[in-house]
N, C-alpha and C positions, 0 to 999 in steps of 0.2 A: 491535359491535366497532369500536374506534378505527382510523382510517386510519394508515398509516405516517407521513404528514406531521404529523398531530396528535401522534403519539407522539414523533417526532423533536424537535418543538418543546419537549417537556418535558425533554429531555436536554441536558446540557452539551455543548459541542463535543467534549470527550474521550469522553464516553459515547456520542455519536453515532458517532464513529470506531470505538469498540470494538464497538458493535452491528453496524456494517457489516462489520467483520472477522469477527465470529462468524458472520454469515450467509454470508460468502464461504467460511469454513472448512467449514461444514456442507455447502454446495453442492458445493465442489470435491472433498470426500471422499465425496460421494454417500451420506451417512449415512442410517440407517433409523430408523423410528419405534421408540422404546424405547431408543435409544442414549443413553448417559450423557454429559453435558457437565460434567466436573469444573471447578469454578471455578479451582482452582490450576493445572491444565493449561492452561486458556485464558489466564490471566494470564501464565504463563510464555511461551506461544506468541506472544502479542501484545506482550509486553514492558511490562506495566503492573501496577499494584497490583490487588488483588481488589475494591476498592470500586467502580470504574467497571464492572467485569465484572458484579458483582452487580446494579447498576442496569440495565445493558443486558439481562441475562437476564430480569429482572422485566418489562421492557417487551416483550421478545419473547414472553414468556408471555401478556401482555395481547393480543398479536396472534393468539394461539391456536396458535402453532407449537411452543411448549414447554409442558411441564407440570411443576409443582414437587412434589417429595416432601419433606415437612417434615423428614425425617431424612436423606435421601440426595442432595438437590439437584435439579438440572434434567435432564429427559429430553426427547427429541424426541417431540412429539405426532403428527407426520406425517412421512412420508419427505421427504428433501431435495428430491426431484423435484417435490414439491407446495409447496415454498417459493416460490411465485410471487405474482403479484398485489401485495398490499400490502407483503409483506416484500421481494420483489424490487425494489420501488420504492426501498428504502433504498440499493440498489446502482446503480440506473439513473440517478439524478439526484443533483445536489449542490446545496448552498445557492446560489441565484442571486447573492446579494450576494458570497459568497466567490469565485464564478467571475468576477464583474465586476471585483472588486479585482485578482484574479490576472491577468486579461486586460489591464487597464489598466496594471498594473505591468510586465508583459512587453512591452507595446506602447510603453513609455516615456512614458505619459500621467500617471504619478504621480511626484512628486519623491521624493528620498530621505527627506525629513522632512516629515511632514504632521501636522495637528492633527485631533482628533476633530470639531471644528466644521466644518472644511473637508470632511471625508469625509461628514458628515451632510448638508451642503448638496448635495454632489456626487451622492449616491445617494438622497437623500430618505428617510432612515431615522431612527428614534429612536436615542438614544445607547445604550440597553440592547441593541437589535438589533445595532448596530455593534460593541459591545464583545464580544458573544458570538463574532462572526466574527473579530475581531482576536485574541481569546484563542486560538481554534483556530489561526490563522496563526502566532501566537507559539509555540505548541506544536510546529508544524511547522518552526520555526526560520528564517523569512524576514522577521520583523518583531520589534522589541523596543520596549518602552515607554520613553520618555524623560521629561524633567521635565514635571510637570503633566499635561495631556491630549494631549501630543504622542507621536508614534510614529515610529520610524526603520526604514526597510526595509533589510534586510541583503542580502548577495550571494545571488543565485539563478541558476538556469540560465535565462537570458533571451536567449540568442543562440546561433547555430550554433557560434561559437568557444568559448563557455562549455560547451556540450554536449560538444564534442570534448575539451576539457580534462578534463571529468569522466570520460570514457571512458579517456583516457590515464592518469589517476590510478588508475582501477580496474584497468587492465592492469598497473600496477606493484605493486598490493597483493594482489589476489585470487589470481593464480597463485602468488605468493610464499607466501601463507598455506597453500596446499595442500602446498607443499614444505617448510614450516616444521617444526622438530623436535618441536613439540607437537601437530601435526595428528593427530586421531583421530576417525573418523566413528562415528556411532551407528547401528547396524543398523536399529532401529525407525524412526528419522527418515529414513534413506535409503529405506526401503520406502515411507514416506508421500510423500516427494518423487517417487519413481518413479510412484506411482499418480496423483498430480495432474498430473504432466507428461504421462503417457501419456493421460490424459483429454483434455488439450488437443490432442495429436496426433490422437487418434481422433475429433475433431470439435468439441471444445470451443472451438477457436480461432475458430470461426464462430458459436457460440451463446452463449458466456460474455460477460458484460458487461465493459466496459473496466476497471471496478474489480476484478472477479475476475481478469482476465488480468494486470493490474498486480500485484495482491497475490500471485498465484501466482509471478510472476517474482521479486518482492522476497523472498518466502519462500525460494525456491531459493537465491538469492545470500547472503542473511543466514544461512541454516542452514549453508551451506558455510563462511562466514566464522566462524561460531561453533565449527565443528569445528577451526579453527586454534588455538583457545584463546589468542588474542591479543586482549585487550580493545580495543586501539586500532584494529585492523583492523575488528573488528565494529562499533565506534562509527562509524568512517568510512563503512562500507558502508551502515549505517542512515541516516546523515546524508545521503548522496548520494541514497538512495532517496526520502527526504522531499523533497529539492529537485527531483528529476526527475519527481515524481508529476504535476505540472501539465502538463509537456510530453508525458508518456506518454499522458495522457488525450486530448490533442489529436491524437495519432497513432493513435487507436483504429481508424481505418478500415484501417490497414495490417495486416489480419488474417493474410494469408499469411506475413508475417514472424513472427508469433507461432507459427505451425506450425513454421517453421524453427528458431526459438529453442528451443522445447520439445524438438525432436528432438536438438538439440545438447546440451541439458541432460541428456537420457537417455544420450548417449554419455559425457559427463563422469561421470555417476553409475556407469556400467558400469566405467569405468576405475578409479574409486575403490574399487568393490566388489572388484575383482580385485587391489587393492593396487598398481596401477601408477600411482603418484602423479606420476611424470614425464610420463606420457601425459596424465593428467588436467589437470595444470597447462598443458601445451601446448595442449590442447583448449580450456581456459578462456581462454587468451590469444587464440587464434584466434576464439573465440566473441565475445569483447568487441571485438576488432578488426573483425570483420564487422558487429557491431551499430553500431559507431562510424561505419564507412563508409556504412552504410545509413541512418543517422538524422541524424548531425551535419550533413550537408549539406542536410537538408530545411528550407531557410530559411522555407518557407511556414508551418511550424509556429509560428514566432515572430512572424508577422505578425498583428496583431489582426484578427479576423473582423468583417465589417461586415454 
């Protein structure tokens, strides 16, 4: 059986992200052997086309945790609790080059505009390796290609003030979406959110990987944004989640805060389920304000580790 590292090298940056999110989805839902993983449902959940989902599912099948039925698609070969070892490695680590570029950019060691030649010399990598990582970073929205072999870094959450600004912006749009005229929750999705947030409260905050915790948090906020049926709100929440991913990973040690956040998520869901949207919006505003005060001042998160 191939290792997760070998498998991930065969995937494009997008396919690697999709594979990680599929593993996170299966583990946080604690799915059982025999459960079906419909391609369409996964693509809709992740927000991508079916093509990268198909590639990710094929590679997970190579790892032995999925089995394919020629007519019905992919099914779990083993319980989610047994998705450890090689598969869990997809969540536990990230591309070292990606992390180095992210840390250098956050630490102010990379200029706004760079060339591939500069980056190849700086990190001692081949152009093909560098381009795969830059392609992923481009998909996440914090770099874009300029003329020739140049790249331009875009705004990202790289300081306590930028982090605070992101939370203030979220406080202005997420509660408003709950109070919007087109807000309508979907019962099946609400129950799914409640299960995964309850799992965090019941101990997952101390055992789940940083990737799983972040994706569960993002899933909660993006799902509520989708219930607002305002495409601009949803796009904004997704964009901010992409930008804050790096910072959130570096705060992985703050696990007690994850327990508090999940508890507050459950309170918001309870208010929505009883159709008390005014209370839900108020709870959301307080939730984001508490997270802002607890995180935006953590300046050590933005200091490059040595």
